[in-house]
C-alpha positions as CSV (number, residue, x, y, z in Angstrom):
1,M,8.5,-4.8,-0.2
2,T,6.2,-7.7,-1.0
3,P,3.1,-7.5,-3.3
4,L,1.0,-8.3,-0.2
5,K,2.6,-5.4,1.7
6,I,2.0,-3.0,-1.2
7,E,-1.7,-4.1,-1.4
8,I,-2.2,-3.6,2.3
9,L,-0.6,-0.2,2.3
10,L,-2.6,0.9,-0.8
11,H,-5.8,-0.3,0.8
12,Y,-5.3,1.9,3.9
13,Y,-4.3,4.8,1.7
14,C,-7.5,4.5,-0.4
15,C,-10.2,3.0,1.7
16,P,-11.7,4.1,5.1
17,N,-12.7,0.5,6.0
18,E,-10.6,-2.3,7.4
19,Y,-8.5,-4.5,5.3
20,R,-10.1,-7.8,4.5
21,D,-13.3,-6.7,6.4
22,G,-11.4,-7.0,9.7
23,D,-10.2,-10.5,9.3
24,L,-6.5,-9.9,10.0
25,S,-5.9,-13.5,11.4
26,A,-3.7,-14.6,8.3
27,P,-0.2,-14.8,9.6
28,A,1.2,-12.8,6.6
29,V,-1.2,-10.0,7.0
30,E,-0.5,-9.8,10.8
31,E,3.2,-9.8,10.1
32,A,2.8,-7.1,7.4
33,I,0.8,-4.8,9.6
34,C,3.2,-5.2,12.5
35,W,6.1,-4.3,10.0
36,F,4.2,-1.2,9.0
37,L,3.6,-0.1,12.6
38,A,7.3,-0.7,13.4
39,N,8.5,1.3,10.3
40,D,6.1,4.3,10.8
41,L,4.0,3.5,7.8
42,L,0.8,2.8,9.7
43,E,-0.7,4.3,12.8
44,A,-4.0,3.9,14.8
45,A,-6.9,5.4,12.9
46,A,-8.3,8.6,13.9
47,P,-11.7,8.4,15.8
48,D,-13.6,9.8,12.7
49,K,-12.2,7.0,10.6
50,R,-13.0,4.3,13.2
51,K,-16.7,4.7,12.6
52,Y,-16.1,3.2,9.1
53,G,-14.3,0.2,10.7
54,A,-10.7,1.1,10.0
55,S,-8.2,0.3,12.8
56,Y,-5.2,1.8,11.0
57,Q,-4.5,4.7,8.6
58,T,-1.4,5.6,6.7
59,T,1.2,8.0,8.1
60,P,2.6,10.9,6.2
61,K,5.7,8.9,5.4
62,A,3.5,6.2,3.8
63,K,1.5,8.7,1.9
64,A,4.7,10.2,0.4
65,L,5.9,6.7,-0.5
66,I,2.6,5.8,-2.3
67,E,2.4,9.2,-4.1
68,A,6.0,8.6,-5.3
69,W,5.0,5.2,-6.6
70,C,2.0,6.7,-8.4
71,N,4.1,9.3,-10.0
72,T,6.7,6.9,-11.3
73,P,6.2,6.4,-15.0
74,L,5.5,2.9,-16.2
75,P,8.3,1.3,-18.3
76,V,7.7,1.2,-22.0
77,S,8.6,-2.0,-23.9
78,V,10.1,-1.3,-27.2
79,W,10.5,-4.2,-29.7
80,V,13.3,-3.8,-32.1
81,I,13.2,-5.9,-35.3
82,P,16.8,-6.3,-36.5
83,G,17.4,-4.2,-39.7
84,A,14.2,-2.3,-39.3
85,T,15.6,0.7,-37.5
86,K,17.7,3.2,-39.4
């Protein structure tokens, strides 16, 4: 998944408003949203969310994916100086 797709999916997970204030004319954004819809990661927003301007909302499948990402520990970089470890 590209960084743009991750950003869009996280936006709909966290925000009740439309991504990019409703300007979805960028080809990459339109392609990403179509991909999410086809893969059951986004769906049409519920009527109560539409009053904030969101056309889409995350599905339970997308919520599970995002929560798995958030619960994955970050990698830890360990620098090893030769001869310093015993």
